[in-house]
All heavy atoms as an XYZ file, in Angstrom:
731
protein
N     -17.350     13.582    -17.184
C     -16.392     14.077    -16.206
C     -15.865     12.901    -15.380
O     -16.606     12.055    -14.933
C     -17.088     15.081    -15.293
C     -16.154     15.764    -14.349
S     -16.998     17.217    -13.690
C     -16.250     17.348    -12.140
N     -14.560     12.881    -15.218
C     -13.905     11.803    -14.489
C     -14.037     12.004    -12.980
O     -13.994     13.118    -12.477
C     -12.427     11.765    -14.886
C     -11.668     10.623    -14.287
C     -10.225     10.615    -14.752
O      -9.603     11.685    -14.776
O      -9.752      9.537    -15.070
N     -14.171     10.900    -12.248
C     -14.278     10.968    -10.801
C     -12.942     11.273    -10.131
O     -11.877     11.236    -10.757
N     -13.029     11.583     -8.857
C     -11.822     11.945     -8.105
C     -10.868     10.759     -7.901
O      -9.652     10.943     -7.910
C     -12.195     12.536     -6.754
C     -12.820     13.924     -6.800
C     -13.214     14.369     -5.403
C     -11.857     14.920     -7.409
N     -11.416      9.557     -7.687
C     -10.544      8.416     -7.421
C      -9.585      8.138     -8.587
O      -8.374      8.034     -8.358
C     -11.356      7.173     -7.072
C     -10.543      5.910     -6.789
C      -9.606      6.120     -5.603
C     -11.463      4.734     -6.537
N     -10.052      8.032     -9.830
C      -9.104      7.805    -10.930
C      -8.077      8.930    -11.077
O      -6.913      8.688    -11.381
C      -9.987      7.704    -12.168
C     -11.332      7.325    -11.670
C     -11.448      7.965    -10.309
N      -8.523     10.161    -10.838
C      -7.577     11.293    -10.908
C      -6.497     11.158     -9.816
O      -5.315     11.364    -10.085
C      -8.321     12.622    -10.709
C      -9.208     13.006    -11.848
C      -9.998     14.275    -11.534
O      -9.722     14.977    -10.569
N     -10.983     14.575    -12.370
N      -6.928     10.803     -8.623
C      -5.980     10.644     -7.517
C      -5.025      9.491     -7.796
O      -3.822      9.610     -7.590
C      -6.732     10.409     -6.200
C      -5.810     10.197     -5.039
C      -5.118     11.267     -4.479
C      -5.631      8.936     -4.501
C      -4.250     11.072     -3.411
C      -4.768      8.734     -3.440
C      -4.077      9.801     -2.895
N      -5.556      8.367     -8.260
C      -4.706      7.210     -8.574
C      -3.672      7.547     -9.636
O      -2.520      7.160     -9.540
C      -5.565      6.024     -9.042
C      -6.396      5.425     -7.930
C      -7.381      4.401     -8.435
O      -7.987      4.566     -9.507
N      -7.565      3.344     -7.667
N      -4.084      8.290    -10.665
C      -3.151      8.689    -11.714
C      -2.088      9.628    -11.169
O      -0.899      9.472    -11.425
C      -3.903      9.325    -12.881
C      -3.033      9.550    -14.090
C      -3.786      9.956    -15.346
N      -4.873     10.888    -15.157
C      -6.182     10.551    -15.102
N      -6.534      9.291    -15.218
N      -7.106     11.467    -14.927
N      -2.499     10.624    -10.368
C      -1.559     11.577     -9.782
C      -0.560     10.886     -8.851
O       0.643     11.145     -8.906
C      -2.289     12.674     -9.021
O      -3.084     13.436     -9.893
N      -1.071      9.993     -8.011
C      -0.184      9.264     -7.101
C       0.742      8.336     -7.869
O       1.921      8.205     -7.552
C      -1.009      8.479     -6.070
C      -0.234      7.752     -4.968
C       0.667      8.702     -4.194
C      -1.207      7.055     -4.024
N       0.237      7.724     -8.935
C       1.077      6.886     -9.793
C       2.223      7.678    -10.410
O       3.351      7.209    -10.470
N       1.920      8.903    -10.847
C       2.963      9.752    -11.420
C       4.012     10.130    -10.362
O       5.209     10.195    -10.655
C       2.349     11.032    -12.018
C       1.510     10.831    -13.277
C       0.775     12.107    -13.646
C       2.387     10.346    -14.428
N       3.568     10.361     -9.131
C       4.523     10.653     -8.043
C       5.391      9.452     -7.736
O       6.594      9.597     -7.449
C       3.780     11.116     -6.792
C       3.184     12.515     -6.848
C       2.296     12.768     -5.632
C       4.276     13.566     -6.950
N       4.822      8.261     -7.787
C       5.604      7.034     -7.563
C       6.708      6.946     -8.606
O       7.858      6.642     -8.278
C       4.684      5.797     -7.608
C       3.777      5.753     -6.371
C       5.506      4.514     -7.726
C       2.668      4.725     -6.441
N       6.368      7.217     -9.864
C       7.362      7.185    -10.951
C       8.388      8.309    -10.773
O       9.594      8.078    -10.820
C       6.674      7.279    -12.325
C       7.700      7.426    -13.428
C       5.781      6.057    -12.558
N       7.900      9.533    -10.552
C       8.793     10.705    -10.443
C       9.833     10.541     -9.349
O      10.996     10.899     -9.519
C       7.953     11.956    -10.181
C       8.777     13.220     -9.999
C       7.904     14.417     -9.716
C       8.769     15.663     -9.486
N       7.934     16.825     -9.177
N       9.423      9.995     -8.206
C      10.329      9.859     -7.061
C      10.958      8.477     -6.977
O      11.603      8.154     -5.976
C       9.604     10.221     -5.775
C       9.181     11.659     -5.743
N      10.074     12.698     -5.536
C       7.968     12.246     -5.911
C       9.435     13.848     -5.572
N       8.150     13.601     -5.809
N      10.780      7.680     -8.022
C      11.369      6.342     -8.115
C      11.065      5.495     -6.877
O      11.931      4.817     -6.337
C      12.874      6.433     -8.359
N       9.811      5.518     -6.441
C       9.381      4.701     -5.308
C       9.417      3.239     -5.747
O       8.826      2.879     -6.760
C       7.963      5.103     -4.857
C       7.887      6.580     -4.485
C       7.471      4.207     -3.723
C       8.771      6.994     -3.347
N      10.090      2.407     -4.995
C      10.192      0.995     -5.365
C       9.303      0.102     -4.517
O       9.035     -1.023     -4.894
C      11.644      0.523     -5.264
O      12.120      0.649     -3.954
N       8.865      0.603     -3.351
C       8.000     -0.191     -2.475
C       6.890      0.680     -1.915
O       7.120      1.818     -1.517
C       8.805     -0.797     -1.332
C       9.759     -1.854     -1.816
C      10.565     -2.437     -0.670
N      11.501     -3.407     -1.185
C      12.729     -3.134     -1.603
N      13.164     -1.884     -1.571
N      13.518     -4.068     -2.063
N       5.702      0.108     -1.853
C       4.540      0.819     -1.335
C       3.853     -0.078     -0.311
O       3.567     -1.234     -0.597
C       3.583      1.134     -2.485
C       2.308      1.901     -2.203
C       2.638      3.302     -1.686
C       1.453      1.980     -3.449
N       3.621      0.437      0.882
C       2.925     -0.308      1.948
C       1.529      0.277      2.094
O       1.377      1.493      2.204
C       3.677     -0.230      3.285
C       2.919     -0.961      4.377
C       5.089     -0.791      3.146
N       0.530     -0.574      2.067
C      -0.853     -0.142      2.203
C      -1.601     -1.147      3.051
O      -1.093     -2.223      3.373
C      -1.518      0.015      0.820
O      -2.843      0.545      0.998
C      -1.590     -1.290      0.072
N      -2.802     -0.801      3.420
C      -3.682     -1.754      4.084
C      -4.215     -2.710      3.042
O      -4.267     -2.388      1.860
C      -4.807     -1.017      4.781
C      -4.365     -0.052      5.880
C      -5.519      0.809      6.333
C      -3.763     -0.805      7.047
N      -4.605     -3.899      3.470
C      -5.154     -4.880      2.543
C      -6.533     -4.520      2.044
O      -7.134     -3.516      2.474
N      -7.071     -5.349      1.163
C      -8.364     -5.038      0.562
C      -9.489     -5.009      1.586
O     -10.540     -4.406      1.340
C      -8.680     -5.987     -0.589
C      -8.808     -7.434     -0.195
C      -9.006     -8.336     -1.403
O      -8.484     -8.043     -2.466
O      -9.706     -9.348     -1.240
N      -9.275     -5.622      2.752
C     -10.292     -5.565      3.813
C     -10.090     -4.343      4.716
O     -10.798     -4.186      5.712
C     -10.293     -6.841      4.641
C      -8.990     -7.088      5.388
O      -8.036     -6.284      5.255
O      -8.927     -8.084      6.126
N      -9.115     -3.488      4.371
C      -8.831     -2.310      5.173
C      -8.217     -2.626      6.517
O      -8.191     -1.792      7.409
N      -7.753     -3.845      6.669
C      -7.188     -4.412      7.889
C      -8.248     -4.606      8.974
O      -8.325     -5.632      9.583
C      -5.994     -3.596      8.437
C      -5.225     -4.371      9.493
C      -4.263     -5.274      9.115
C      -5.507     -4.217     10.827
C      -3.580     -6.019     10.049
C      -4.835     -4.959     11.785
C      -3.868     -5.855     11.395
O      -3.191     -6.599     12.324
N      -9.080     -3.594      9.185
C     -10.092     -3.708     10.224
C     -11.499     -3.440      9.701
O     -12.443     -3.279     10.465
C      -9.791     -2.765     11.393
C      -9.741     -1.299     10.977
O      -9.983     -1.005      9.783
O      -9.462     -0.468     11.839
N     -11.640     -3.388      8.354
C     -12.938     -3.187      7.745
C     -13.400     -1.742      7.647
O     -14.462     -1.476      7.079
N     -12.615     -0.809      8.141
C     -13.021      0.602      8.095
C     -13.052      1.066      6.648
O     -12.133      0.826      5.868
C     -12.018      1.447      8.904
C     -12.499      2.833      9.158
N     -12.484      3.805      8.193
C     -13.032      3.397     10.280
C     -12.970      4.929      8.708
N     -13.312      4.706      9.973
N     -14.118      1.757      6.271
C     -14.291      2.125      4.862
C     -13.207      3.069      4.345
O     -12.845      3.023      3.175
C     -15.672      2.715      4.622
C     -15.938      4.000      5.321
C     -17.348      4.475      5.100
N     -17.523      5.756      5.749
C     -18.669      6.309      5.975
N     -19.762      5.692      5.597
N     -18.748      7.472      6.564
N     -12.665      3.947      5.201
C     -11.562      4.806      4.775
C     -10.305      3.996      4.501
O      -9.529      4.298      3.592
C     -11.252      5.876      5.815
C     -12.336      6.950      5.894
O     -13.170      7.015      4.974
O     -12.334      7.701      6.883
N     -10.101      2.947      5.288
C      -8.933      2.082      5.097
C      -9.070      1.271      3.809
O      -8.096      1.062      3.095
C      -8.757      1.153      6.296
C      -8.528      1.879      7.583
N      -8.564      1.244      8.801
C      -8.268      3.175      7.852
C      -8.337      2.124      9.766
N      -8.159      3.303      9.210
N     -10.285      0.821      3.530
C     -10.538      0.098      2.276
C     -10.317      1.032      1.093
O      -9.681      0.655      0.095
C     -11.961     -0.490      2.273
C     -12.069     -1.575      3.363
C     -12.336     -1.041      0.899
C     -13.493     -2.031      3.652
N     -10.781      2.269      1.217
C     -10.592      3.263      0.135
C      -9.112      3.547     -0.085
O      -8.666      3.707     -1.230
C     -11.343      4.543      0.467
N      -8.314      3.605      1.004
C      -6.883      3.868      0.829
C      -6.217      2.711      0.098
O      -5.303      2.914     -0.699
C      -6.201      4.144      2.176
O      -6.101      2.971      2.952
N      -6.666      1.480      0.349
C      -6.132      0.320     -0.380
C      -6.460      0.433     -1.869
O      -5.582      0.240     -2.711
C      -6.720     -0.981      0.179
C      -6.475     -2.156     -0.707
N      -5.258     -2.800     -0.744
C      -7.253     -2.774     -1.620
C      -5.316     -3.777     -1.637
N      -6.517     -3.785     -2.187
N      -7.707      0.771     -2.188
C      -8.114      0.896     -3.579
C      -7.307      1.985     -4.282
O      -6.818      1.789     -5.409
C      -9.637      1.194     -3.665
C     -10.424     -0.026     -3.185
C     -10.042      1.594     -5.083
C     -11.894      0.238     -2.952
N      -7.107      3.095     -3.601
C      -6.324      4.201     -4.190
C      -4.875      3.784     -4.397
O      -4.285      4.041     -5.464
C      -6.394      5.430     -3.280
N      -4.279      3.140     -3.397
C      -2.874      2.728     -3.503
C      -2.670      1.695     -4.601
O      -1.704      1.778     -5.376
C      -2.395      2.177     -2.163
N      -3.564      0.721     -4.694
C      -3.419     -0.315     -5.710
C      -3.581      0.276     -7.104
O      -2.845     -0.082     -8.031
C      -4.432     -1.454     -5.471
C      -4.169     -2.224     -4.199
S      -2.504     -2.921     -4.065
C      -2.532     -4.128     -5.375
N      -4.529      1.187     -7.279
C      -4.697      1.839     -8.582
C      -3.483      2.667     -8.964
O      -3.059      2.674    -10.114
N      -2.918      3.357     -7.977
C      -1.722      4.161     -8.227
C      -0.551      3.264     -8.633
O       0.187      3.580     -9.576
C      -1.350      4.978     -6.989
N      -0.394      2.156     -7.933
C       0.695      1.222     -8.265
C       0.493      0.645     -9.673
O       1.448      0.531    -10.441
C       0.752      0.098     -7.235
N      -0.736      0.324    -10.004
C      -1.026     -0.206    -11.352
C      -0.739      0.847    -12.418
O      -0.188      0.526    -13.477
C      -2.480     -0.680    -11.433
C      -2.727     -1.930    -10.623
C      -4.203     -2.276    -10.495
O      -5.081     -1.505    -10.874
N      -4.479     -3.444     -9.934
N      -1.062      2.103    -12.137
C      -0.750      3.179    -13.090
C       0.761      3.342    -13.261
O       1.247      3.545    -14.375
C      -1.374      4.498    -12.639
C      -2.870      4.547    -12.902
O      -3.360      3.904    -13.808
N      -3.573      5.309    -12.093
N       1.502      3.261    -12.150
C       2.962      3.382    -12.226
C       3.547      2.221    -13.033
O       4.430      2.417    -13.854
C       3.566      3.423    -10.822
N       3.035      0.991    -12.805
C       3.520     -0.169    -13.544
C       3.160     -0.071    -15.017
O       3.954     -0.466    -15.877
C       3.004     -1.453    -12.893
C       3.662     -1.743    -11.565
S       3.197     -3.322    -10.844
C       1.783     -2.844     -9.891
N       1.981      0.469    -15.315
C       1.580      0.644    -16.718
C       2.497      1.624    -17.428
O       2.685      1.534    -18.646
C       0.130      1.126    -16.797
N       3.106      2.538    -16.663
C       4.059      3.502    -17.233
C       5.461      2.914    -17.313
O       6.408      3.620    -17.667
C       4.067      4.777    -16.377
N       5.610      1.623    -16.965
C       6.903      0.960    -17.067
C       7.753      1.026    -15.814
O       8.906      0.633    -15.821
N       7.181      1.502    -14.701
C       7.923      1.614    -13.437
C       7.627      0.399    -12.574
O       6.462      0.029    -12.378
C       7.524      2.892    -12.701
C       8.257      3.096    -11.409
N       9.557      3.529    -11.364
C       7.855      2.917    -10.137
C       9.931      3.620    -10.097
N       8.916      3.252     -9.334
N       8.659     -0.219    -12.051
C       8.473     -1.392    -11.193
C       8.290     -0.938     -9.742
O       9.114     -0.214     -9.185
C       9.694     -2.313    -11.295
C       9.480     -3.638    -10.632
C      10.616     -4.598    -10.889
O      11.168     -4.586    -12.000
O      10.955     -5.349     -9.962
N       7.194     -1.354     -9.149
C       6.920     -1.023     -7.740
C       6.366     -2.271     -7.058
O       5.520     -2.970     -7.615
C       5.948      0.191     -7.613
C       4.626     -0.090     -8.258
C       5.769      0.577     -6.164
N       6.886     -2.547     -5.892
C       6.443     -3.684     -5.094
C       5.444     -3.168     -4.066
O       5.683     -2.169     -3.395
C       7.655     -4.300     -4.410
C       7.393     -5.584     -3.710
C       8.684     -6.220     -3.200
O       9.715     -5.540     -3.139
O       8.628     -7.395     -2.843
N       4.308     -3.849     -3.949
C       3.253     -3.401     -3.029
C       3.072     -4.425     -1.928
O       2.894     -5.611     -2.192
C       1.914     -3.194     -3.767
C       0.851     -2.715     -2.806
C       2.079     -2.218     -4.921
N       3.124     -3.961     -0.672
C       2.869     -4.816      0.490
C       1.550     -4.395      1.100
O       1.291     -3.208      1.295
C       3.966     -4.684      1.528
C       5.258     -5.292      1.126
C       5.471     -6.526      0.578
C       6.545     -4.696      1.230
N       6.803     -6.727      0.348
C       7.483     -5.610      0.741
C       6.993     -3.461      1.696
C       8.846     -5.352      0.713
C       8.347     -3.196      1.673
C       9.255     -4.144      1.178
N       0.700     -5.373      1.428
C      -0.601     -5.066      2.024
C      -0.720     -5.755      3.370
O      -0.349     -6.926      3.518
C      -1.712     -5.555      1.104
N      -1.207     -5.033      4.362
C      -1.451     -5.574      5.701
C      -2.916     -5.948      5.789
O      -3.785     -5.093      5.711
C      -1.108     -4.519      6.756
C       0.331     -4.007      6.744
C       0.497     -2.887      7.757
C       1.301     -5.134      7.018
N      -3.186     -7.252      5.932
C      -4.553     -7.749      5.970
C      -4.894     -8.278      7.350
O      -4.027     -8.773      8.062
C      -4.728     -8.874      4.948
C      -4.645     -8.375      3.538
O      -5.424     -7.539      3.139
N      -3.676     -8.877      2.778
N      -6.178     -8.210      7.712
C      -6.608     -8.754      8.997
C      -6.367    -10.265      8.999
O      -6.460    -10.926      7.971
C      -8.071     -8.468      9.240
O      -8.872     -9.072      8.242
N      -6.025    -10.787     10.154
C      -5.760    -12.210     10.263
C      -4.345    -12.599      9.858
O      -3.953    -13.742      9.997
N      -3.586    -11.659      9.353
C      -2.216    -11.914      8.924
C      -1.353    -10.784      9.453
O      -1.807     -9.676      9.642
C      -2.101    -11.928      7.402
C      -3.043    -12.883      6.750
N      -2.869    -14.238      6.755
C      -4.192    -12.655      6.068
C      -3.857    -14.809      6.113
N      -4.678    -13.868      5.682
N      -0.084    -11.067      9.665
C       0.829     -9.992     10.026
C       1.205     -9.175      8.801
O       1.744     -8.117      8.909
C       2.062    -10.550     10.720
C       1.751    -11.064     12.090
C       2.986    -11.325     12.870
C       2.601    -11.722     14.279
N       3.712    -11.797     15.155
N       0.884     -9.678      7.653
C       1.163     -8.975      6.406
C       1.328     -9.983      5.295
O       1.745    -11.101      5.516
N       0.921     -9.601      4.128
C       1.128    -10.449      2.977
C       1.400     -9.569      1.782
O       1.015     -8.407      1.756
C      -0.054    -11.388      2.740
C      -1.334    -10.694      2.338
C      -2.496    -11.668      2.241
O      -2.520    -12.609      3.038
O      -3.332    -11.464      1.360
N       2.059    -10.131      0.822
C       2.458     -9.370     -0.334
C       1.287     -9.255     -1.306
O       0.676    -10.245     -1.642
C       3.655    -10.045     -1.016
O       4.661    -10.210     -0.035
C       4.186     -9.211     -2.143
N       1.008     -8.045     -1.716
C      -0.097     -7.820     -2.635
C       0.345     -8.033     -4.083
O      -0.442     -8.442     -4.912
C      -0.652     -6.421     -2.476
N       1.607     -7.746     -4.392
C       2.086     -7.871     -5.763
C       3.218     -8.885     -5.855
O       3.123     -9.864     -6.556
C       2.522     -6.500     -6.330
C       3.117     -6.657     -7.707
C       1.326     -5.567     -6.391
N       4.311     -8.651     -5.114
C       5.433     -9.585     -5.158
C       6.364     -9.339     -3.997
O       6.317     -8.295     -3.368
C       6.211     -9.450     -6.481
O       6.777     -8.158     -6.543
N       7.228    -10.311     -3.714
C       8.260    -10.137     -2.698
C       7.845    -10.590     -1.296
O       6.728    -10.983     -1.055
N       8.798    -10.526     -0.386
C       8.603    -10.930      1.005
C       8.528     -9.678      1.866
O       9.414     -8.840      1.822
C       9.795    -11.810      1.432
C       9.747    -12.180      2.902
O       8.659    -12.110      3.510
O      10.795    -12.531      3.438
N       7.476     -9.559      2.661
C       7.291     -8.340      3.453
C       7.779     -8.489      4.887
O       7.629     -7.558      5.668
C       5.835     -7.898      3.423
S       4.711     -9.055      4.180
N       8.366     -9.603      5.272
C       8.747     -9.798      6.672
C       9.780     -8.768      7.139
O       9.698     -8.282      8.260
C       9.259    -11.221      6.891
O      10.369    -11.487      6.079
N      10.739     -8.430      6.290
C      11.737     -7.422      6.687
C      11.091     -6.056      6.876
O      11.404     -5.330      7.806
C      12.848     -7.342      5.639
C      13.797     -8.512      5.724
C      14.933     -8.460      4.727
N      15.359     -7.129      4.372
C      15.915     -6.797      3.217
N      16.123     -7.718      2.297
N      16.290     -5.564      2.961
N      10.162     -5.708      5.980
C       9.483     -4.425      6.082
C       8.621     -4.374      7.344
O       8.600     -3.367      8.054
C       8.639     -4.159      4.843
C       7.947     -2.815      4.873
C       8.946     -1.681      4.918
C       8.256     -0.330      4.919
N       9.184      0.760      5.103
N       7.918     -5.454      7.633
C       7.099     -5.480      8.848
C       7.969     -5.328     10.089
O       7.588     -4.640     11.041
C       6.289     -6.774      8.924
C       5.114     -6.849      7.960
C       4.523     -8.246      7.966
C       4.057     -5.827      8.305
N       9.152     -5.950     10.076
C      10.082     -5.797     11.196
C      10.521     -4.353     11.353
O      10.561     -3.814     12.467
N      10.815     -3.698     10.240
C      11.214     -2.295     10.287
C      10.068     -1.416     10.743
O      10.245     -0.498     11.545
C      11.723     -1.849      8.911
N       8.873     -1.713     10.256
C       7.707     -0.922     10.665
C       7.444     -1.058     12.158
O       7.027     -0.097     12.810
C       6.467     -1.358      9.881
C       6.466     -0.910      8.440
S       5.087     -1.616      7.503
C       3.696     -0.922      8.362
N       7.689     -2.250     12.709
C       7.416     -2.454     14.126
C       8.331     -1.619     15.019
O       8.020     -1.395     16.187
C       7.541     -3.940     14.484
O       8.896     -4.337     14.453
N       9.431     -1.156     14.464
C      10.356     -0.308     15.230
C       9.895      1.142     15.280
O      10.349      1.902     16.127
C      11.761     -0.382     14.624
C      12.409     -1.765     14.666
C      13.749     -1.744     13.958
C      12.564     -2.248     16.081
N       9.004      1.518     14.388
C       8.537      2.900     14.359
C       7.511      3.111     15.466
O       6.606      2.292     15.660
C       7.914      3.224     12.989
C       7.670      4.677     12.805
N       6.514      5.275     13.213
C       8.444      5.647     12.255
C       6.576      6.567     12.933
N       7.733      6.814     12.349
N       7.623      4.187     16.185
C       6.788      4.458     17.354
C       5.293      4.388     17.037
O       4.495      3.903     17.847
C       7.160      5.804     18.003
C       6.477      5.946     19.358
C       6.812      6.970     17.103
C       7.235      5.328     20.475
N       4.891      4.835     15.849
C       3.473      4.847     15.518
C       2.906      3.447     15.317
O       1.701      3.258     15.362
C       3.214      5.693     14.269
O       3.788      5.074     13.143
N       3.757      2.459     15.097
C       3.304      1.087     14.849
C       3.350      0.226     16.094
O       2.772     -0.848     16.111
C       4.154      0.432     13.750
C       4.146      1.175     12.448
C       2.760      1.307     11.855
O       1.964      0.382     11.908
N       2.452      2.469     11.335
N       4.028      0.665     17.124
C       4.243     -0.170     18.320
C       2.957     -0.461     19.066
O       2.876     -1.442     19.784
C       5.247      0.488     19.250
C       6.639      0.453     18.694
C       7.615      0.960     19.682
N       8.894      1.116     19.037
C       9.877      1.831     19.500
N       9.747      2.448     20.656
N      10.999      1.937     18.839
N       1.967      0.380     18.928
C       0.739      0.169     19.681
C      -0.104     -0.978     19.101
O      -0.990     -1.473     19.771
C      -0.121      1.450     19.750
C       0.599      2.511     20.512
C      -0.486      1.948     18.359
N       0.157     -1.388     17.890
C      -0.622     -2.466     17.296
C       0.032     -3.803     17.617
O       1.152     -4.065     17.215
C      -0.733     -2.280     15.771
C      -1.867     -3.053     15.210
N      -1.881     -4.422     15.166
C      -3.060     -2.660     14.722
C      -3.003     -4.825     14.656
N      -3.743     -3.772     14.374
N      -0.659     -4.687     18.337
C      -0.057     -5.946     18.799
C       0.421     -6.866     17.676
O       1.356     -7.619     17.874
C      -1.163     -6.612     19.613
C      -2.430     -5.935     19.196
C      -2.061     -4.564     18.742
N      -0.203     -6.794     16.491
C       0.220     -7.653     15.384
C       1.574     -7.234     14.811
O       2.195     -8.000     14.104
C      -0.803     -7.643     14.257
C      -2.053     -8.429     14.616
O      -2.011     -9.153     15.631
O      -3.045     -8.311     13.895
N       2.002     -6.007     15.087
C       3.245     -5.528     14.510
C       4.376     -5.427     15.531
O       5.471     -5.045     15.192
C       3.035     -4.158     13.854
C       2.110     -4.158     12.634
C       1.887     -2.744     12.148
C       2.637     -5.032     11.530
N       4.106     -5.762     16.768
C       5.136     -5.671     17.814
C       5.878     -6.983     17.921
O       5.329     -8.018     17.832
C       4.512     -5.274     19.164
C       5.549     -5.277     20.256
C       3.857     -3.932     19.042
């Protein structure tokens, strides 16, 4: 019997392809602050992106890591996205994104 994580990654990967998602923002492999749920969300997002790419869909993944304002997990420059994220009310409280 397959575990829930691979099932979730496959399902999320299919949604990425179905909705033609071209960019995915996630927390970095350290979960940004080390929280285990944040680390798990990174693992799920990266697996989903890999599944989407294996299906021939191009998706760019940005990861926010501790000690950095952001770095690219797969490809591209995330500075524009971080600027846009800093404008969203939910992100303003974090000093690294303001």
